[in-house]
C-alpha positions in Angstrom: 160.8 133.3 82.6 158.2 131.0 82.7 159.9 128.4 84.6 160.5 131.2 87.2 156.6 131.4 87.6 156.0 128.0 88.3 158.7 127.4 90.7 157.5 130.8 92.3 154.0 129.3 92.6 155.0 126.2 94.0 157.1 127.8 96.6 154.2 129.8 97.6 151.6 126.7 97.3 154.4 124.9 99.7 154.4 128.0 101.8 150.5 127.4 102.6 150.5 123.7 102.8 153.2 123.8 105.5 151.6 127.1 107.2 147.5 126.1 106.2 147.7 122.6 105.3 146.2 124.1 101.7 148.0 124.7 97.9 147.0 122.8 95.6 143.0 124.1 95.0 143.3 127.5 96.9 147.1 128.7 95.1 147.9 126.5 92.5 145.1 126.2 90.5 144.0 130.2 90.6 147.5 130.9 90.1 148.4 128.6 86.8 144.6 129.7 85.3 145.5 133.8 86.3 149.3 134.0 85.9 150.3 131.0 83.5 147.0 131.5 81.3 146.3 127.5 81.5 142.5 126.5 81.0 140.6 125.4 84.0 140.7 121.9 83.2 144.8 122.1 82.6 145.3 124.2 85.8 143.2 121.5 87.3 145.4 118.1 85.9 148.3 119.5 86.6 148.4 120.0 89.8 146.7 116.7 90.4 150.0 115.5 89.1 151.9 116.8 91.3 150.6 114.9 94.2 151.5 111.7 92.6 155.2 112.4 93.7 155.6 112.8 97.5 155.2 116.7 97.6 154.1 116.7 100.9 156.3 114.4 102.7 158.9 117.3 104.0 156.2 119.5 105.2 154.1 116.5 106.9 157.7 115.7 108.9 157.3 118.5 111.7 153.6 117.6 111.9 154.0 114.1 112.6 157.3 114.7 115.1 154.7 116.7 117.2 152.1 113.6 117.2 149.5 115.3 114.7 149.4 113.2 111.8 146.9 110.2 112.1 147.9 107.7 109.5 144.8 105.2 110.3 142.6 108.4 109.2 144.7 109.3 106.2 145.0 105.9 104.8 141.3 105.8 105.0 141.2 109.1 104.0 143.6 108.1 100.7 141.3 105.2 99.7 137.8 107.3 99.4 140.5 110.5 97.9 141.7 107.2 94.7 137.7 106.4 93.7 136.2 110.6 94.5 139.4 111.8 92.6 138.7 109.5 89.5 135.0 109.9 89.4 135.3 113.7 90.1 138.2 114.5 87.5 135.7 112.6 85.0 132.8 114.8 86.0 135.3 117.8 85.1 135.9 116.7 82.1 132.3 116.6 81.2 132.1 120.4 81.5 132.5 123.0 79.9 135.3 125.2 81.0 133.8 128.8 82.1 131.4 126.3 83.8 133.9 124.5 85.4 135.5 127.6 86.6 132.9 129.3 87.8 131.9 126.3 90.1 135.5 126.2 91.4 135.5 129.6 92.0 131.6 128.9 94.1 133.4 126.1 96.3 136.2 128.5 97.0 133.8 131.1 98.5 131.9 128.6 100.4 134.9 127.2 102.0 135.9 131.2 102.3 132.7 131.9 104.3 132.4 129.1 106.2 135.8 129.3 107.6 135.4 133.4 108.4 131.7 132.4 110.1 132.0 129.3 111.6 132.9 129.2 115.6 
């Protein structure tokens, strides 16, 4: 039964990823913490692990075909992401679970408020 929860979370994250370009941080991490009972560290690590596979390949194809993908920009972001991901993961591993969860919540709230109130 737990397997169905994980498949459903993946499906919802995939839909939101294709629709809005989000999924891992906004859908999967809260779902893994609150629905599956993983710790914040476990949820973040598991979500990062799914990025190792080409999960976004099918989602990016329609955008690429429409001319909405800038591969040069994406490659530069990947380079920064590699270094930043390593640094951020080391920082997160040094934080207590509750501190990390609260910081994640504040981050999501800030993004939500900016998205709602920006012009």
